[in-house]
C-alpha positions in Angstrom: 0.0 -4.2 12.8 -3.0 -6.6 12.3 -2.3 -10.3 12.7 -4.2 -12.4 10.6 -4.8 -16.5 10.6 -2.9 -18.2 7.6 -5.4 -19.7 5.0 -6.7 -23.4 5.2 -5.3 -25.7 2.8 -9.0 -25.5 1.4 -8.9 -22.1 0.6 -5.5 -22.1 -1.3 -6.8 -24.8 -3.0 -10.0 -23.0 -4.1 -8.0 -19.7 -4.7 -5.8 -22.0 -7.1 -8.5 -23.4 -9.2 -10.0 -19.5 -9.2 -7.0 -17.8 -10.8 -6.8 -20.7 -13.1 -9.9 -19.8 -14.5 -9.7 -16.5 -14.8 -6.4 -16.6 -16.6 -8.0 -18.8 -19.2 -11.4 -16.6 -19.1 -9.7 -13.1 -19.2 -6.1 -13.8 -20.6 -6.4 -16.8 -22.6 -3.4 -18.6 -20.7 -3.6 -21.8 -19.3 0.3 -21.8 -18.2 0.4 -19.5 -15.3 2.4 -19.9 -12.2 0.9 -18.6 -8.9 3.0 -17.9 -5.7 1.1 -17.1 -2.3 2.9 -14.0 -1.4 1.2 -12.7 1.6 -2.5 -12.4 3.7 -4.9 -9.3 4.2 -7.2 -9.5 6.5 -9.8 -10.7 4.4 -7.9 -12.0 1.8 -4.8 -13.8 0.5 -2.3 -12.4 -2.1 -0.8 -13.7 -4.6 1.9 -13.3 -7.4 0.8 -14.7 -11.0 3.0 -14.8 -14.1 1.4 -15.1 -17.6 4.1 -15.4 -19.9 6.2 -12.2 -19.6 3.4 -10.3 -17.5 3.4 -10.2 -13.9 0.2 -9.6 -12.0 -1.0 -9.2 -8.4 -4.1 -11.2 -7.5 -6.2 -10.7 -4.4 -8.6 -13.5 -3.3 -11.3 -13.5 -0.6 -10.2 -15.7 3.0 -13.3 -17.2 2.4 -16.6 -16.8 0.2 -18.2 -14.9 2.3 -15.4 -12.0 2.6 -15.2 -12.1 -1.5 -17.5 -9.3 -1.3 -15.2 -6.9 0.4 -12.9 -7.4 -2.7 -15.4 -5.2 -4.9 -14.8 -2.3 -2.3 -10.8 -3.0 -2.6 -11.3 -2.3 -6.2 -13.3 0.7 -6.3 -10.7 2.1 -3.6 -8.0 1.4 -5.8 -9.3 2.5 -8.9 -9.9 6.2 -7.2 -6.3 5.9 -5.8 -4.5 5.2 -9.1 -6.6 7.5 -11.2 -5.4 10.6 -8.7 -1.9 9.5 -7.7 -1.0 6.8 -10.4 2.7 6.8 -9.0 1.8 5.5 -5.5 -0.3 2.5 -6.3 -0.5 -0.4 -8.5 -2.3 -0.2 -11.6 -6.1 -1.8 -11.2 -6.7 -4.9 -14.3 -9.8 -6.3 -13.1 -12.5 -7.5 -10.9 -13.6 -11.0 -11.7 -16.2 -13.3 -10.6 -16.2 -17.1 -11.6 -19.6 -17.6 -13.2 -19.1 -21.6 -12.6 -17.9 -24.2 -9.9 -18.8 -21.4 -7.4 -15.3 -20.5 -7.0 -15.9 -16.8 -5.8 -14.1 -13.5 -7.1 -10.7 -12.2 -7.4 -9.0 -8.5 -8.3 -6.1 -8.1 -10.2 -3.8 -5.3 -10.5 -0.3 -4.5 -11.6 2.6 -6.5 -9.8 5.0 -3.7 -8.8 8.5 -5.3 -8.0 9.5 -4.0 -4.8 9.7 -5.5 -1.3 7.9 -4.3 1.4 9.4 -2.7 4.6 9.4 -5.8 6.7 11.7 -7.6 4.0 13.9 -4.7 3.1 14.9 -4.4 6.7 15.4 -8.2 7.1 17.4 -8.1 3.9 19.6 -4.8 4.4 21.4 -2.7 6.6 18.7 -0.2 7.2 19.9 1.5 10.1 21.5 4.7 7.9 18.0 4.8 5.8 16.0 5.7 9.1 16.3 9.2 8.5 15.4 9.2 4.7 12.7 6.9 5.6 11.0 9.3 7.7 11.4 12.3 5.0 9.6 9.6 2.3 6.7 8.7 4.5 6.1 12.7 4.9 6.9 13.7 1.3 4.8 10.3 -0.3 1.8 10.5 2.2 1.8 14.0 2.1 1.4 14.1 -1.9 -0.9 11.0 -1.8 -3.3 13.1 0.4 -3.1 16.1 -1.7 -3.7 14.6 -4.8 -6.7 12.2 -3.6 -7.8 14.0 0.2 -7.2 10.4 1.8 -4.7 9.2 4.5 -3.0 5.8 5.4 -4.9 4.4 8.6 -2.3 1.7 8.9 0.8 2.6 8.0 3.1 -0.3 9.0 5.6 -1.9 7.0 3.6 -4.2 5.4 1.9 -1.6 3.4 4.5 0.2 2.3 6.9 -0.8 -0.5 10.4 0.9 -0.7 13.8 0.1 -2.7 17.0 1.5 -2.4 18.9 3.0 -5.4 22.2 4.2 -5.5 22.3 4.2 -2.2 19.3 6.4 -1.5 15.7 5.6 -0.6 13.6 5.6 -3.5 10.1 7.0 -3.8 7.7 5.0 -1.6 4.6 3.2 -3.2 1.6 2.2 -1.0 -0.5 -1.3 -0.4 -4.2 -2.2 0.5 -5.7 0.5 -0.8 -9.0 0.0 1.8 -6.9 1.5 4.4 -6.6 4.8 2.9 -9.6 6.9 4.0 -11.1 10.2 3.7 -9.4 12.5 6.1 -7.8 16.0 7.1 -4.0 16.9 7.4 -3.9 16.1 10.9 -5.2 12.8 10.2 -2.4 12.3 8.1 0.2 12.8 11.0 -1.5 11.7 13.6 -2.1 8.2 11.8 2.0 7.9 11.1 3.0 9.6 14.8 1.0 7.4 17.3 1.1 4.2 15.3 4.1 2.6 16.9 7.2 1.0 16.7 7.1 0.9 13.3 6.7 4.5 12.6 9.7 5.4 15.4 11.8 6.9 12.9 9.1 9.8 12.4 9.0 10.3 15.8 12.9 10.4 16.2 13.3 12.1 12.9 10.4 14.2 13.3 12.2 17.3 11.8 12.5 15.2 8.3 8.8 13.6 8.4 7.7 17.3 9.0 9.9 18.5 5.8 8.6 15.8 3.8 5.5 16.9 4.5 6.2 20.4 3.9 7.2 19.7 0.3 4.5 18.2 -0.5 2.6 21.2 0.4 4.3 23.7 -1.7 5.2 21.4 -5.0 1.7 19.6 -4.5 -0.6 21.4 -2.9 0.2 24.8 -4.4 1.3 26.4 -1.0 4.3 28.6 -0.4 6.5 28.5 2.6 4.8 30.6 5.1 1.6 28.8 4.2 2.8 25.9 4.6 4.6 26.4 8.1 1.2 27.8 9.5 -0.4 24.7 8.6 2.1 22.3 10.1 2.2 24.1 13.2 -0.3 21.6 14.7 2.6 18.8 14.7 3.9 20.3 17.7 1.3 18.4 19.5 3.0 14.8 18.6 6.4 15.8 18.8 8.3 18.0 21.7 11.3 18.5 19.2 9.3 20.3 16.7 
């Protein structure tokens, strides 16, 4: 995982002013609650509540980095258009026209913790095998639908929840890290990522099972074709 510096007090103040201006201009609301919930490499990420509506808002960590938000927004629109089950619905790319406050992007707030938080707050060990399967199944489906793979599949970029004792389908964050690639990129990115994706190495057969199901159910392959396309995975695991 890439470690990023915390926002300065000055940047947090600018972000709050910008979010309030966005709420007034675009939502017609003065009364919004703003909570900083995370950092990205070039942005602060906020949960914004306006009445009964919850939004996720990202603001550039500095005015110089605001321009990168448009790339995030374009990427999110493309991913959501083709794989809406796995990404937040994009709402707006907003630029302040007064006070030089910068710009932001807003999207649907998904009420699911990331894997970092879920692992801290639950006894997660029994779910590691299921996680390997779900990463294969869900990243495989995203690839089948969009032609893109997760280049940074760390715990902070994966939203997860446990329902009725089982790991639910995943959702994904940080759209800009989904890059065009091929099936080898999907596998390589996960299997060589390090300790955070150790479950996909330990339970490589479950990761492969998930990928195979995505190829069959979404990609239209039969089982024989899926097995042939995934034969290269032996390069990444001796147990396959």
